[in-house]
C-alpha positions in Angstrom: 0.7 -258.9 35.4 1.1 -255.2 35.9 -2.2 -254.5 37.6 -4.1 -254.2 40.8 -4.5 -256.4 43.7 -6.9 -254.2 45.6 -8.5 -250.8 45.9 -9.9 -248.5 48.5 -12.2 -245.7 47.6 -13.3 -242.7 49.6 -15.8 -239.8 48.8 -16.1 -240.7 45.1 -19.4 -239.9 43.4 -22.0 -241.9 45.4 -19.3 -244.1 47.1 -18.5 -242.7 50.6 -16.3 -245.9 51.4 -15.6 -249.1 49.6 -12.7 -251.5 49.8 -12.2 -254.5 47.5 -9.5 -257.1 47.9 -8.2 -260.1 45.9 -8.4 -258.9 42.3 -7.5 -261.4 39.7 -7.0 -261.3 36.0 -10.7 -260.8 35.0 -12.9 -259.3 37.4 -16.6 -258.8 37.2 -18.6 -256.1 39.2 -22.5 -256.7 39.7 -24.8 -254.6 41.5 -28.2 -252.8 41.2 -28.4 -249.4 39.4 -26.5 -246.7 41.3 -24.5 -249.3 43.3 -21.2 -247.7 42.1 -20.0 -250.3 39.4 -19.1 -247.6 36.8 -17.6 -245.4 39.6 -15.1 -248.3 40.4 -13.9 -248.5 36.8 -13.4 -244.6 36.7 -11.4 -244.9 40.0 -9.2 -247.5 38.4 -8.7 -245.3 35.3 -7.8 -242.4 37.5 -5.2 -244.5 39.4 -3.8 -245.6 36.2 -3.3 -241.9 35.1 -2.6 -240.1 38.3 -0.3 -237.6 36.6 -3.0 -236.6 34.0 -5.1 -233.7 35.3 -7.4 -233.9 32.3 -8.8 -237.3 33.3 -11.5 -236.1 35.9 -13.0 -234.0 33.1 -12.8 -236.7 30.6 -14.4 -239.3 32.7 -17.3 -236.9 33.2 -17.7 -236.3 29.6 -17.8 -240.0 28.9 -20.4 -240.6 31.7 -22.7 -237.9 30.4 -22.3 -238.9 26.7 -20.3 -235.7 26.2 -22.7 -233.1 27.6 -21.0 -232.4 31.1 -17.4 -232.1 30.1 -17.2 -228.7 31.4 -14.7 -227.9 34.2 -17.3 -227.0 36.9 -18.9 -230.3 36.4 -15.9 -232.0 37.7 -17.2 -231.5 41.1 -19.7 -234.3 40.3 -17.0 -236.6 41.3 -16.9 -235.3 44.8 -19.3 -237.2 47.2 -22.6 -235.3 47.6 -21.0 -232.5 45.6 -18.8 -231.3 48.8 -15.6 -230.0 47.6 -14.2 -230.2 51.2 -14.5 -234.0 51.1 -11.8 -234.8 48.8 -12.0 -238.1 46.7 -9.3 -240.4 47.9 -8.2 -243.6 46.0 -5.6 -246.1 47.2 -4.4 -249.3 45.6 -1.6 -252.0 45.9 -0.2 -253.3 42.6 0.8 -257.0 42.1 4.6 -256.1 42.5 3.6 -254.5 45.9 4.0 -250.9 44.6 1.3 -248.8 46.4 -0.6 -246.0 44.8 -2.5 -243.2 46.5 -4.6 -240.3 44.9 -6.4 -237.3 46.3 -8.4 -235.0 43.9 -8.8 -231.2 45.0 -10.6 -228.3 43.4 -9.2 -225.1 44.8 -9.2 -221.6 43.6 -5.7 -220.4 42.9 -5.1 -216.6 42.3 -2.6 -215.6 39.7 -0.2 -212.7 40.5 -2.4 -210.0 39.1 -5.5 -211.2 41.1 -3.5 -211.6 44.2 -2.3 -207.9 44.2 -6.0 -206.7 43.4 -7.2 -208.7 46.3 -4.8 -207.3 48.6 -5.7 -203.7 47.8 -9.4 -204.6 48.1 -10.3 -204.4 44.3 -11.4 -208.0 44.2 -13.6 -208.8 47.3 -14.2 -212.4 48.0 -17.9 -212.9 47.5 -20.5 -215.5 46.2 -20.2 -213.7 42.8 -16.7 -215.3 42.3 -16.3 -218.6 40.8 -15.3 -220.7 43.9 -12.8 -223.1 42.1 -10.6 -222.8 39.0 -8.2 -225.7 39.2 -8.1 -229.5 39.3 -5.4 -231.0 41.4 -4.1 -234.5 41.2 -2.0 -235.1 44.4 -0.5 -238.5 44.4 2.1 -240.7 46.1 3.9 -243.8 44.8 5.5 -246.1 47.5 8.1 -248.7 46.4 9.8 -250.8 49.1 8.8 -248.4 51.7 10.1 -245.3 50.0 7.3 -242.8 49.3 7.4 -240.2 46.5 5.0 -237.3 46.4 3.8 -235.7 43.1 1.1 -233.2 41.9 -0.3 -232.4 38.7 -2.9 -229.6 37.9 -5.0 -227.9 35.3 -6.0 -224.4 35.9 -9.0 -222.8 34.0 -10.0 -219.3 33.3 -13.3 -217.7 34.2 -15.1 -219.1 31.1 -14.0 -222.7 32.1 -11.2 -222.8 29.4 -8.0 -224.5 30.3 -5.2 -221.9 30.6 -2.4 -223.7 32.3 -1.4 -227.4 32.5 1.3 -228.6 35.1 2.4 -232.3 34.9 4.2 -233.9 37.9 8.0 -233.7 37.3 10.1 -236.8 37.4 7.2 -239.3 37.1 6.3 -241.6 34.2 3.3 -243.8 34.3 3.9 -247.5 34.2 0.3 -248.6 33.8 -1.7 -247.9 30.7 -5.4 -248.4 31.2 -8.2 -248.3 28.4 -11.9 -247.6 29.3 -14.6 -248.9 27.0 -17.8 -247.1 28.0 -21.2 -248.4 27.9 -22.4 -245.9 25.1 -21.1 -248.2 22.4 -18.6 -245.4 21.4 -14.9 -245.8 21.7 -12.1 -243.5 20.7 -9.5 -246.1 21.4 -10.4 -248.7 18.7 -8.5 -246.9 16.1 -5.4 -246.7 18.4 -5.7 -250.3 19.4 -6.0 -251.6 15.8 -3.1 -249.3 14.7 -1.0 -250.8 17.5 -1.9 -254.3 16.4 -0.9 -253.6 12.8 2.3 -252.2 13.8 3.2 -255.4 15.7 1.8 -257.7 12.8 -0.8 -258.9 15.2 -4.1 -257.8 13.3 -4.9 -261.5 12.4 -5.6 -262.1 15.9 -8.6 -259.7 15.9 -9.8 -260.9 12.4 -9.8 -264.5 13.7 -11.8 -263.5 16.7 -14.3 -261.4 14.5 -14.7 -264.3 12.1 -16.1 -266.3 15.1 -18.6 -263.5 15.6 -19.5 -263.3 11.9 -18.1 -265.9 9.5 -18.2 -263.4 6.5 -15.4 -261.3 8.1 -12.3 -261.5 6.1 -10.3 -258.6 7.4 -10.5 -255.3 9.3 -8.8 -252.1 8.4 -8.2 -248.8 10.5 -8.3 -246.0 8.0 -8.2 -242.3 8.5 -11.8 -241.8 8.8 -12.8 -244.9 10.7 -12.8 -248.8 10.8 -13.7 -250.7 7.9 -14.4 -254.5 7.4 -13.8 -256.7 4.4 -16.9 -259.0 4.2 -17.0 -262.0 1.9 -19.2 -261.4 -1.0 -19.0 -257.6 -1.0 -16.6 -255.9 -3.4 -15.7 -252.9 -1.4 -14.7 -252.4 2.4 -17.6 -251.1 4.4 -17.7 -248.9 7.4 -18.2 -251.1 10.5 -21.1 -248.8 11.5 -23.0 -250.4 8.7 -22.9 -253.7 10.3 -24.6 -252.8 13.5 -23.7 -252.0 17.1 -22.9 -255.7 17.9 -19.9 -256.1 15.5 -18.4 -252.8 16.7 -18.8 -253.6 20.3 -17.2 -257.0 19.9 -14.4 -255.4 17.9 -13.8 -252.7 20.5 -13.5 -255.2 23.3 -11.3 -257.7 21.4 -8.9 -255.1 20.0 -8.3 -253.6 23.5 -7.9 -257.0 24.9 -5.4 -257.9 22.3 -3.4 -254.7 22.4 -0.1 -255.6 24.2 0.6 -251.9 25.1 -2.3 -251.8 27.4 -2.0 -253.2 31.0 -5.5 -252.7 32.2 -8.9 -252.9 30.3 -12.1 -251.4 31.8 -15.4 -252.5 30.2 -18.6 -250.9 31.4 -21.8 -252.9 30.8 -20.1 -255.6 28.7 -23.3 -257.0 27.2 -24.5 -253.7 25.8 -25.4 -253.9 22.1 -24.6 -257.7 21.9 -26.9 -260.5 21.2 -26.9 -263.2 23.8 -25.4 -265.8 21.2 -22.1 -263.7 21.3 -21.6 -263.7 25.0 -19.6 -267.0 25.4 -17.5 -266.2 22.4 -16.7 -262.8 23.9 -15.9 -264.2 27.3 -13.4 -266.7 25.8 -11.7 -264.1 23.8 -11.3 -261.7 26.8 -9.8 -264.6 28.9 -7.5 -265.9 26.0 -6.3 -262.5 25.0 -5.7 -261.2 28.5 -3.7 -264.2 29.3 -1.6 -264.0 26.1 -0.9 -260.3 26.7 -0.7 -260.6 30.6 -3.2 -257.9 31.2 -6.0 -257.4 33.8 -9.6 -256.7 32.8 -12.5 -255.2 34.8 -16.1 -255.6 33.7 -19.6 -254.5 34.8 -22.8 -256.1 33.9 -26.5 -256.2 34.7 -27.2 -259.3 32.6 -27.8 -262.7 34.2 -27.5 -264.4 30.9 -24.0 -263.0 30.4 -23.1 -264.5 33.9 -24.4 -268.0 32.8 -22.5 -267.9 29.5 -19.4 -266.9 31.5 -20.0 -269.8 33.6 -20.5 -272.2 30.7 -17.2 -270.9 29.2 -15.2 -271.4 32.3 -16.7 -274.9 32.6 -15.2 -275.7 29.1 -11.9 -273.9 29.9 -10.9 -275.0 33.5 -7.4 -273.3 33.1 -9.2 -269.9 33.3 -11.3 -270.6 36.4 -8.7 -269.5 38.9 -8.3 -266.1 37.1 -11.9 -265.1 37.7 -13.4 -263.0 40.5 -17.0 -261.8 40.8 -17.9 -258.9 43.0 -21.5 -257.8 44.1 -21.5 -254.2 45.0 -24.1 -253.4 47.7 -24.9 -250.1 49.5 -25.4 -251.1 53.1 -28.0 -249.4 55.3 -25.5 -247.4 57.0 -24.8 -245.9 53.5 -21.3 -247.6 53.5 -20.5 -249.8 50.4 -19.6 -253.4 50.6 -18.2 -255.9 48.0 -19.1 -259.5 48.3 -16.7 -261.8 46.3 -17.3 -265.0 44.5 -14.9 -267.2 42.8 -15.7 -269.8 40.0 -17.2 -272.2 42.5 -19.6 -269.4 43.7 -20.5 -268.5 40.2 -21.1 -272.1 39.2 -23.2 -272.9 42.2 -25.3 -269.7 41.7 -26.0 -270.5 38.0 -26.7 -274.2 38.8 -29.2 -273.4 41.7 -30.6 -270.1 40.0 -29.3 -268.1 42.9 -29.5 -264.1 42.3 -26.0 -262.6 42.4 -26.5 -259.2 40.9 -27.9 -257.2 43.9 -28.8 -259.7 46.7 -26.4 -261.4 49.0 
C-alpha cells in the first residue's frame, strides 16, 4: 500500500501542532467543529502533491465553496494568519520514505523592481503587497539520503499567476483525490473515465445497483455523468436523481480507481440517507483492499459509526484495517489524536460511549 504511516502537522490553519501515528488502510477522523478534521485531509493532499504550487490556492477554493480562491487568501492556511510561522508537514510512508513540506509566502522582486528599489523609486511601505509568491519547499528521504526540492507560483499585483516553477527532477509517486463535503467533485468524470479505459466500469455499476436497484449502467459523457435507469427510455443526468446517488457514486468511483493511491473523504455521510451507510462502508473497504489504496474519512455522525461497526462485525477480515481518531484541542491549545481500533469502536457502540469529541 503506497500510503502514509503517520503525519505531523505544525502551524496549519487552526492546528499549532498535531502528531498522529499508526495509520491503517481506512482511517476515520472524529471531533467537534473546528477541531481540525478537514485540515488533516488538506495536509495529506498537500503531502501527496508537494511539487504542485497551485494546491494551496486550490484547497482554499474548495474549503470556501470557490469564493476564496484568490492568491492572498492562501495566507489563511498559516496558523493565526502569521506568515512568519510557516506551515510544516511531515510524514513517513509505509515503505519508510520520509516526506517533509514547508510552505512559504515571500515577496520576490523581479529584475526591474530590484533596480527601481535600489535607486529609490519603489520605497518599501505598507502600500506594497507584502507577498507575491507561494513556495513549496520539500524534502524526500529514502534510505537516509535526503533530496531537497522547491516549486513556486508567482503572482502579479492583481493576484494573477505570472510564473510557475516546478521542482526539477522530481516526479510524484502518490496520487491523492479529495472528495469535499460540498457534494461537488470535479474528479468523478476522471475516475469514471479511468475505470472505463480499464474495463472496470461494471464494478461501479454493481455497487450503484446496491444503492438503487433500478441502476443498469452509468456513463461519463462530455457534459456530465448520466445514469441508465430501468424503465426510463433515455439516460438521465445523475443530478436528476438527488444528492445521495451522486455522493455515493463519487466515493465509489474514487475508491475503485486503481490509479489513485489515497482517497480523502470529508464528511462522508453528507447527502446520504442512513440506510446507505453500511453499504458505503462495505464498498470502501472492499474497493480499497482490491486496489490496495488508503482512505481517510471525516464524520460528525454517530449513526454512520454504528453502521461502520455493524459492517465490520459482518466482515471480520476488515477489522484490522480500521483506525479511528478523535481529534481534540487541548487546554494548552495543542491538539491531540486519541486512537481506537475496531475493539474500541465496538465497545463504544455497544455501551453508547461518545467518541466524537469526548475522551
